[in-house]
C-alpha positions in Angstrom: -79.9 216.9 45.0 -76.5 218.5 44.4 -76.1 221.3 46.9 -74.0 223.5 44.6 -70.4 224.4 43.8 -70.1 226.9 46.7 -71.3 224.5 49.4 -69.0 222.9 51.9 -69.2 220.0 54.3 -66.9 219.4 57.3 -65.2 216.3 58.5 -63.9 216.2 62.1 -61.1 213.6 62.8 -60.9 212.9 66.5 -57.7 211.2 67.8 -57.3 210.3 71.5 -53.8 211.0 72.7 -53.2 209.3 76.1 -50.3 210.1 78.4 -49.5 206.4 78.9 -47.0 205.3 76.2 -47.4 208.4 74.0 -47.2 211.7 75.9 -45.1 210.2 78.8 -42.1 209.9 76.5 -39.5 212.6 75.7 -38.8 210.9 72.4 -40.4 211.9 69.0 -43.5 209.9 68.4 -45.8 209.3 65.4 -49.5 209.5 66.5 -50.7 208.8 62.9 -48.4 207.9 60.0 -49.3 208.4 56.4 -53.0 207.9 56.5 -54.7 208.6 53.1 -57.8 210.7 53.6 -59.3 209.7 50.3 -61.0 213.1 49.6 -59.8 216.6 48.6 -60.1 219.0 51.6 -58.5 221.8 53.5 -57.4 221.7 57.1 -59.5 224.4 58.7 -58.9 224.0 62.5 -56.8 222.1 65.0 -58.0 221.8 68.6 -57.1 219.7 71.7 -59.6 219.0 74.5 -58.1 218.0 77.8 -59.4 214.6 78.9 -56.9 213.8 81.6 -55.3 216.6 83.7 -51.5 217.0 83.3 -49.4 217.6 86.4 -45.8 218.4 85.4 -44.3 221.5 83.8 -43.3 222.2 80.2 -45.1 221.7 76.9 -45.5 219.3 74.1 -45.8 220.2 70.4 -47.9 218.2 67.9 -47.4 218.8 64.2 -49.9 217.9 61.5 -48.1 217.1 58.2 -49.1 216.5 54.6 -47.2 213.4 53.6 -44.8 211.3 55.7 -43.1 212.1 59.0 -40.8 214.6 57.2 -43.6 216.1 55.1 -44.8 219.7 55.0 -46.1 221.0 58.3 -49.6 222.4 57.7 -50.5 223.0 61.3 -49.2 222.9 64.9 -50.6 222.8 68.4 -48.7 223.3 71.5 -50.0 221.6 74.6 -48.7 223.6 77.6 -48.9 221.5 80.6 -50.0 224.5 82.7 -53.2 224.8 80.6 -53.8 221.0 80.5 -54.4 220.9 84.3 -58.1 221.4 83.9 -60.5 218.9 82.3 -62.4 220.2 79.3 -60.0 223.0 78.4 -59.9 223.5 74.6 -56.5 224.7 73.2 -56.5 226.0 69.6 -53.6 225.3 67.2 -52.2 227.3 64.4 -52.3 226.6 60.7 -49.4 227.2 58.5 -49.6 230.7 56.9 -49.1 230.9 53.2 -50.8 231.2 49.8 -54.2 229.7 49.3 -53.9 225.9 49.3 -51.1 225.7 51.9 -53.3 223.6 54.1 -55.0 221.7 51.3 -54.9 217.9 50.7 -55.9 216.2 47.5 -57.5 212.8 47.5 -54.2 210.9 47.4 -52.3 213.0 49.9 -51.5 211.4 53.3 -51.8 212.8 56.8 -49.2 212.4 59.5 -49.5 213.6 63.0 -46.3 213.6 65.0 -44.7 215.0 68.1 -41.0 215.8 68.1 -38.7 215.4 71.1 -40.1 217.4 74.0 -41.2 217.4 77.6 -42.8 214.2 78.9 -46.3 214.4 80.5 -46.4 212.3 83.6 -50.1 212.5 83.4 -52.6 214.1 81.0 -54.2 213.2 77.8 -56.2 215.0 75.1 -58.6 214.4 72.3 -57.0 216.0 69.2 -59.7 217.4 66.9 -58.8 218.2 63.2 -61.6 219.9 61.2 -61.4 219.5 57.4 -63.5 221.5 55.0 -64.3 219.9 51.7 -66.4 221.1 48.8 -69.5 219.1 48.0 -68.9 216.9 45.0 -70.9 217.1 41.8 -72.9 213.9 41.0 -71.3 211.7 38.3 
């Protein structure tokens, strides 16, 4: 049964970001590079859940881009090491403001998640949660 043109479903992409080899570097790093989602959707929310407590000072930015590593930033989350010191803490990211469709992906767009040059975490790790909203598709 087709749920209707105004119905939505949600897809949550979970990406584990460990400190070892990823967050422990001060260099720019691609966490996911040019992954085709394969469905039309809109990025609705970005969150990071602390899975390993961080112990140093500073912060690390993670950008969500439509396209390649230099594509349009559609959302950002800043992981402040001060708030990553407690397991289970949920940090909310921000979506790029703009006209409707700014955070939208079509079925052939790619998703890139990257972190530019920033503070190295000597410990700490997160589960990055990206929630996408997509309209239910009509039967063919």
